[in-house]
N, C-alpha and C positions, 0 to 999 in steps of 0.2 A: 061894496061893502068891506070892509076891515074886521079881521076877526084877530083877537091878540091870542097867542097859545101862554101860559104864567105856569114855569116849572120851578114849584120850593120842597123838600126834602117832607117824606109824610110824617116826621118826628123829629122834633130838634129839642135839643138840651139846652135849659137856659143857661147864658153867658155865651152858646157857643156860635162860630162864625157858620155859616152856611152860605152858598151858592145858589142868588136867586136868577134865572134864565128865562125870559121874554123873549117871543117871535111873535113878531106883528106882519099879519099877512099882505102887503099891500103894493101895489106897482112902483112906487117910486121914479115917473118920468120925471127927467131932466130938463127939459126944456131946450135942452139943444141937439137931440136924437130928430130926424129927418123921418113922417110917416111911408106910407109904399105912395102917396100923392109926392109925395116930394117935399111937402108942407112941413115947419117945424112942430111941431105935437107938445102942446103945451104944458107947461111945469105943473106936474103935481105931488109935490112929496109932504113926508111928514119932518115939520121944522123941530117939534120937545118933544119930550118922552120926561116924566114926572113919576116920580113912584112914593108913595105915603106910606106910612106903617100909623093905624090908628091916628092919624091925624099928622100926624110927622112924617116930614118929605125925608127921605134917608137916599133917595139915588135923583139923579137928574142930567136929561144930556140934552144940549143943541145937536140935529141933524143936517147937515148939507147936504147936495146935488150928490155929491160924490159916493153917498151908500146906498150899496145892494139895495135892488128889489125886495121886500120880506127880508125887511133887519131883524139881525140875531142880535140880542144883546144879553150880558151875562157880567152881576155883580154880583161882589159880597156883601153879606152886611151880617151883625151882633141881633140872636135874639135872646130877646131878657123877659119877654113874654109873650102868651100866647094873643093871636087877634088877626084882623083882617089885613091885607098888601090891596092898595088901590092903586093900580098904572093906568095912568091916561096919558094919552098922544095928543096933539096938535098940529095942524099941517095947511096948507096952501087949498084952497076952494073953501074955506072954512068946517076942514075935517076934525071932528071932534069925536072921539074913543075911548070909552073905560073897560075895565076886567079888574075883578077883584077874585082874592086869591085867600087862601083859609090859612096860617101858618099856627101850628097845635106843637104844644108842648110835651115832651115824653114824661 
Protein backbone atom coordinates (compact mmCIF):
# COMPACT_ATOMS: atom_id res chain seq x y z
CA UNK A 1 0.00 0.00 0.00
CA UNK A 2 1.47 3.34 -1.02
CA UNK A 3 1.05 6.64 0.73
CA UNK A 4 1.74 10.15 -0.58
CA UNK A 5 2.59 13.12 1.59
CA UNK A 6 1.80 16.47 -0.04
CA UNK A 7 3.27 19.66 1.41
CA UNK A 8 1.62 22.94 0.39
CA UNK A 9 1.92 26.38 1.99
CA UNK A 10 -0.52 27.07 4.84
CA UNK A 11 -1.71 30.21 3.05
CA UNK A 12 -0.78 31.71 -0.31
CA UNK A 13 -1.37 35.17 -1.73
CA UNK A 14 -3.11 35.45 -5.12
CA UNK A 15 -0.46 35.43 -7.88
CA UNK A 16 2.24 34.02 -5.59
CA UNK A 17 4.53 31.23 -6.82
CA UNK A 18 4.64 28.48 -4.21
CA UNK A 19 6.59 25.24 -3.98
CA UNK A 20 4.58 22.01 -3.90
CA UNK A 21 6.43 19.02 -2.42
CA UNK A 22 5.32 15.41 -2.79
CA UNK A 23 6.83 12.33 -1.16
CA UNK A 24 5.50 8.96 -2.31
CA UNK A 25 6.20 5.91 -0.18
CA UNK A 26 6.83 3.18 -2.75
CA UNK A 27 9.68 0.60 -3.01
CA UNK A 28 10.45 1.26 -6.73
CA UNK A 29 11.94 -2.14 -7.58
CA UNK A 30 13.85 -1.83 -10.90
CA UNK A 31 13.54 -5.41 -12.12
CA UNK A 32 17.33 -5.76 -12.43
CA UNK A 33 18.27 -6.57 -8.82
CA UNK A 34 18.57 -10.18 -7.61
CA UNK A 35 16.78 -11.20 -4.42
CA UNK A 36 18.22 -13.33 -1.61
CA UNK A 37 17.46 -16.49 -3.59
CA UNK A 38 19.40 -15.21 -6.63
CA UNK A 39 16.27 -14.71 -8.74
CA UNK A 40 15.70 -11.28 -10.26
CA UNK A 41 12.99 -9.39 -8.37
CA UNK A 42 10.09 -8.37 -10.62
CA UNK A 43 9.89 -4.74 -11.72
CA UNK A 44 7.52 -2.59 -9.66
CA UNK A 45 7.91 1.13 -10.31
CA UNK A 46 5.73 4.22 -10.49
CA UNK A 47 5.72 5.30 -14.12
CA UNK A 48 3.63 8.49 -14.13
CA UNK A 49 2.77 11.34 -11.79
CA UNK A 50 0.17 13.99 -12.64
CA UNK A 51 -0.99 16.97 -10.63
CA UNK A 52 -4.27 18.75 -11.30
CA UNK A 53 -5.45 21.97 -9.67
CA UNK A 54 -9.15 22.65 -9.97
CA UNK A 55 -9.37 20.32 -12.98
CA UNK A 56 -6.39 21.75 -14.89
CA UNK A 57 -3.14 19.80 -15.19
CA UNK A 58 -0.34 21.87 -13.67
CA UNK A 59 2.46 19.28 -13.54
CA UNK A 60 3.26 15.85 -14.98
CA UNK A 61 6.31 13.59 -14.87
CA UNK A 62 7.25 10.23 -16.34
CA UNK A 63 9.34 8.16 -13.94
CA UNK A 64 11.83 5.44 -14.86
CA UNK A 65 13.69 2.61 -13.06
CA UNK A 66 16.57 4.94 -12.10
CA UNK A 67 14.27 6.85 -9.68
CA UNK A 68 15.00 5.97 -6.06
CA UNK A 69 12.57 4.30 -3.71
CA UNK A 70 10.18 6.73 -2.01
CA UNK A 71 10.49 9.39 -4.73
CA UNK A 72 10.45 13.03 -3.64
CA UNK A 73 9.31 15.54 -6.26
CA UNK A 74 9.02 19.31 -5.84
CA UNK A 75 7.79 21.87 -8.36
CA UNK A 76 6.71 25.53 -8.44
CA UNK A 77 3.12 26.58 -9.08
CA UNK A 78 1.48 29.98 -9.38
CA UNK A 79 -1.61 30.24 -7.18
CA UNK A 80 -4.42 32.47 -8.44
CA UNK A 81 -7.41 31.00 -6.59
CA UNK A 82 -8.05 28.71 -3.64
CA UNK A 83 -8.80 25.10 -4.53
CA UNK A 84 -7.91 21.45 -4.38
CA UNK A 85 -4.67 19.94 -5.63
CA UNK A 86 -5.06 16.32 -6.81
CA UNK A 87 -1.88 14.26 -7.16
CA UNK A 88 -2.21 10.92 -8.94
CA UNK A 89 0.29 8.16 -9.59
CA UNK A 90 0.25 5.23 -12.01
CA UNK A 91 2.65 2.34 -12.13
CA UNK A 92 3.41 -1.27 -12.88
CA UNK A 93 1.08 -4.10 -11.88
CA UNK A 94 -2.02 -1.88 -12.06
CA UNK A 95 -0.78 0.53 -9.38
CA UNK A 96 -2.95 3.64 -9.09
CA UNK A 97 -2.92 6.05 -6.16
CA UNK A 98 -4.46 9.49 -5.62
CA UNK A 99 -4.14 12.08 -2.85
CA UNK A 100 -5.74 15.50 -2.43
CA UNK A 101 -4.55 18.63 -0.63
CA UNK A 102 -6.20 22.02 -0.25
CA UNK A 103 -4.59 25.33 -1.12
CA UNK A 104 -6.01 28.32 0.74
CA UNK A 105 -5.54 32.00 0.00
CA UNK A 106 -4.47 34.57 2.57
